[in-house]
N, C-alpha and C positions, 0 to 999 in steps of 0.2 A: 481605245478599248473596242474590242470586237464582240458583237452579240449575234444571236440568230437573225436579227432584223437589221444588220449592217453595223458599221463602225462609226465611232464619233471621236473627234479630236479632244485632247485634254491639254490644259484645263478647260472644262466645259461648264456652261451655264444652262440649266434646264428650265425652260418656261413651265409654269405650274398650270396644269389642266386638271384641277382637283376632281371634278365630276365627269371627267372624260371629254372636256373641252377647255380650250383657252378662251375665256369669255369674249364673245363677239368676234372672234377671229377664225377664219377657215384654216384647216391644216395647210393648205397650199400657201396662204399668206404667212403663216408661222414659219414654214420652210424657207420662204424668201428672206426672212429676217436673218437667216444663218443658223437657226436652231437645228441641231442634229439629234436631240433626245428630249423627250418630254417627261413630266412627272404627273402621275395620277394618284389619287388617295383611296386606300382600301376602305376606310371607315365610311366615306361618303358613297362610294360605289356599292358597298354592302347594303346601305340603307335604300339606295335608289340608283339604278333599277334592280339591283341584286346580282350577285355573281353568276347565278344559274342562267339568267337571261343573257348576260354578257358572254358567257361560255357558249351558249346556244348560237349566238350571233357571230361566233368565230374568234372570241377573245377581244381584248381592248384595242388591238391594232386594227382589226377589221371593223369593230363597232364604231370607232371614232374616225376611221379612214386615215390613219397615220401609219404608214408601212415601215417607219423607222423605229429605233430603239425607244422603249418606255421603261421607266422605273416607277414602282408603286411604294409609297410610304405605308407602313403597316397599320396605322391607327393609334400607335403608342402616344404620339403627340396630342391627339384629340383627348386622350385620357387626362392630359395636363390642361389643355386649353379649354376643354368643356367640362372641367371637373365638378362644377356645380350640378351637372346632370349625370354623374356617375358615382359608382362605389368601386374602390380598388381593394383587392385582397391578394394573397399570395398566389392564387390560381389564375387570376385575370381581372377583367374589368367588366362591370355591368353598367351599360349605358341606358339612358332614357333617350329614345330616338328623337332627333330634332325634326323629323318629318311628321310623325304621327303620335309621338309620346309613348310608344310601346317600349317594352324592355328588351334590350339587345345584349347578349353576352359575347364578349370577345376574349378568348384565351390565346396563348401562343399557337396551339393546334388549329384553332378556328381561323386566326389571322393568316396562317400559312395555307390552309385549305382554300380560303377565299382568294388569296393571291395565285395559287395554283390554277384556280378556275378562271381568274381574270386574264392570266397569261402574259404578264410583262416579262421583259428580258432580265430585269434586275428587281429583286424584291427585298424588302427590309424586314429584319427580325422585329418581333413585338417586344418592346422594351418598356421600362418604367422610367418616365421622364419626370424628375423631381424639380421643384423650384430651385433655380441656380443660386439665388440669393436668399439669405435669411430674412423673411419679411419683418421680423422684429428689429432688424438692424438697418432697414432701408432708409436711406437719406431722403429728406423731404423733396428734393428736386429730381429724384430718380423717376423714370417712367413707372406708372402703376403696374405692378406685377399681375400676371394672369390669375384667373380665379383659383387655380390649384394652390397657390401660396396662401391665399386667404382661407380656403377650405382647410388646408392642412394645419394652419395655425389654430383652428378651432377643434378639429376632430382628432388631431394627433397623427403620428407618423404612419400608422397602418391604414388609415382611411376607414370610415364607417364605424369607428369605435366611439366610446363616450368622450365628451370634450376633455381635453387636458392641455397642459402647456406644450407648445410646439418646440421640438428639439431638432434643429436643422441638421446637426451632425448625424443624429440617428436616422433622419429621413434620407440623407445622402447614402448612408451605409445600407439602409434597407433597399433603396433603389438600385444600388450597385449589385447587391446580392441577387435581387430578383432578376435584373437584366441578364446576369450570367445564367441563372437557372432557366430563364425563359428562352434564351438563345439555344441552350442545349435541347430544350423541348422543340423549338422551331426546326433545328437540324434533323431531329428524329422524325418530325412530321412531314418534312419536305419530300414530295413524291416526284418532282420533275427536275432533279438536279442536273440532268443532261442539257436542258434548254433554258433553265432559269437560275440565275446566280443569286444566292442569298447572302446579303451583307450583314455583319454584326455591327452593333452600335455601342460606342464607349460613352459612359455617363460619368458623373462625379461633381457636377456643379462647378463652382469656381475654386474648389479645393484641389490643389495640384497633387497632393498625396493620394487623394481618392481618385483623381483622374489616372494616375499611374497604376493604382490597384486595379481599376476597371480595365485599362488597356492591356495589362499583362494577362488577365484572365480571359477577356474577350478574344484577344489575338491568339491565345493558346488553342482556341477552337478553329479548325481549319476552314475558314470561309474564303470565297473568291475575292472579297473586298471588305473594307471596314469604314465605318462612319463615325464622326464626332457629333454626338447629339447633345441636347440640352444647352445649346448656345444661342445667343440672341433672343433670350426670353426674359429680358429685364436688365442685363448687365450693361455697363458702359462700353464704348468701343475699345477702350484701353484694356478692360478685362477680357473682352472677346479675343483681342490680339494675344494677350498673355496666355489664355487657355489654349489657343490654337498653336502658338509657337511651342508650347510645352508638349502638347498631346500628339501633334502630327508626326514628329520624329519617332514616337513610340510605336507607330503602326508600321507594318511591313512595307519596305520601300519598293517591293516588286509587285504590289497589289494596289488597286485603286483606293484612294483616300477621298472620302466624301464628307464635306462640311454641310450639315443639314440646316436649311432655312436661312442661309446667309447669301447675299445681303447687299449692303452698299458697296460702292466701288472700293472705298478704303479697306473695308473688311476683306473683300475678295483679294485685293493686292497683297495684304499682309498674309493671308492664308496661302496664296500661291507661293510666296517667298518661303513659306514653311513647308511646302511640298504637297499641298492639297490639290486634288485633281478635278473634283466635281462640286457643283454648287446648285442650289435652287432657291428661289425666293418669289413671293407674290408681289414685291415692290413694283416691277415694271408694269404689270397689268392693273393692279389695284390703284396705284397712283395715276396711271393713264386714264382710268375711268373717272378719276376725280380731278382732271385738268392739271395734274402735276407732271411736267415733262422733265426728263433727265437730259442734261447736257454735259459736255466735258468740263464746264466750269461750275456746275451745280444745278439744282432744280429751279424751275420757274413755275409760278402759278398763273396759268393762262386766264383765269377768271379776273385777274387784277385789271383795274381800269386802264392802267398805263399801256396795255396791249390793244386797246380798242381800235387804234389807228396805226398799229405797227405792221408794216408790209413785209417784214422779214420772215423767213421760215423759222421753225423752232430752233434749228441749229444750222447755220450755213455750212455747207460741205458734207452734211449727212446725206446718205444715199437712200434713205427710207422712203416709203410711199408718201409720207406727208411732206418731207423736205426736198425731195428730188425735183429737178426742173421739168421742163416741158416733156410731154409724152403725146401719144396719139389722141388722147382724150382730154387733155388740158393744156393750157398755155404756159404753166409754170408751177411753182410750189404752192402749197396751201399756206397762206399767211397766218401769222399769229392773230391778226385781226379777225380773219374768218374763223379760225379755230375757237377763239373766244366767243364769237357770235353763236357758233354751234352749241357750246356749253350753256350759254345764257338762254338760248332758245330750247334747251332740252332736246336737241337733235342727236340721234344715236351715232351719227357719223363722227362727231367730236371725240367721244371715247374710243371709237375704233381707230381713228387716225393717230391719236396720241399714244394709245397702247402699242400700235405698230412701231411708232417712233421709239418708244421706250424699249421694246423688245430688240429692235435693231441696235439701239445704243449699247445695250449690254453685250450683244454678239460682236459688235465692232470692238468693244473694250476687250473681250476675251481673245479675239483674233490678234489684236495688237499685243496682248500679253504673250500669246504663243510665239509671235514673231520676235518679241524682245527677249524671251528666254533663249532663243537661238542666237540672236545678234549680241546680246548682253549690253545693249545701248540704252541704259536706264535713264540717262539724262534726257534723251529725246522723248522717252515715254512720259516722263514727268512733265515735260513741256506740253505734250499733247493732251494729257489727262490730269490737269491740276486738281480736279475734284477728288481724285484718289489720294491726294496728299493734304486734303483739307479736313480738319476735325469735324466729326459728325456728333451732334448731341442726341436729340430724340428723333431725328429724321423727318421732322415735321416743319422745318423752317427753310423752305426753298429760297434761294437768292434770286433777285430779279436782274436779268442781264439783257 
């Protein structure tokens, strides 16, 4: 895909720089991991430092010193994930700022105006992201749903109303209808169509009929690309795969397809097989800051005592800053033993090194996917990346290797 700030190969994984930075990592180090495009978040940059300042400083590319492509999420997901701090109505969302508690109003027009000022290459439409799963039917062993589901079960489908019984079907229908209307408003408000691509977002929860309804109406509006939203917000990996397999082929095959907020290697592989081009997720960076390292065989928790005297790198053969061999400034790789020491001693180098490893892990995974799409040698890919064929439950049970 080509943008005003360069091209990136697909399928692509976008590291998440929510507030204009990939936490603890310089742009040059991010580039060295193989990343060609980053994600920023409109909601968080709106709160701090504000779009006017970012625009004054030359836009997000200049502000964060990243001259390559950038995509901004619109803030619609924060209406879901931070729902205990907001009120949703047909016109938009009223937030309570997580910075100072002040009231912030975000409508489709405001979300687009903010993104026009921020200046990313790709901007997302403001959408209504509903709970994907009926909280009343949630199984006891499922991951706890985000606060939106709990809120909606009390307030009712419209949000902000008096308490009533939650109707999940009605909530999905309302979100679908709003998302279409809000995309229409986003398109009308967009003032920089020549340099910023606006993507529409398909919703519908886990209901395939509603996914089809949403896809038909969203794709009828002529956007440069389309996204599958409302996924990986409480569903099982099997449900994620089912939704993506069904929805991706409904999107135009000559335009980029973006699966928002996903995810683990298995989820990405399933989506790529379904024709998805773009991904983002906080997993590499968030897990890296918490001593969880990704490998081709599964995650490892470096705080575990078994690594106290382990001389091996995180993953032999990985060419990241943490795992690679001798250089001009060191005699070899950073051992698991040393990395564990850094975390146990609360030294900031530990999170930096494991974050770099995790970012490189996902970029190596994507590069191998791109090569395998061309060669069609999937047996070899499976042998190199067994983690992509291993069931994932809640993503919080790394294996020790």
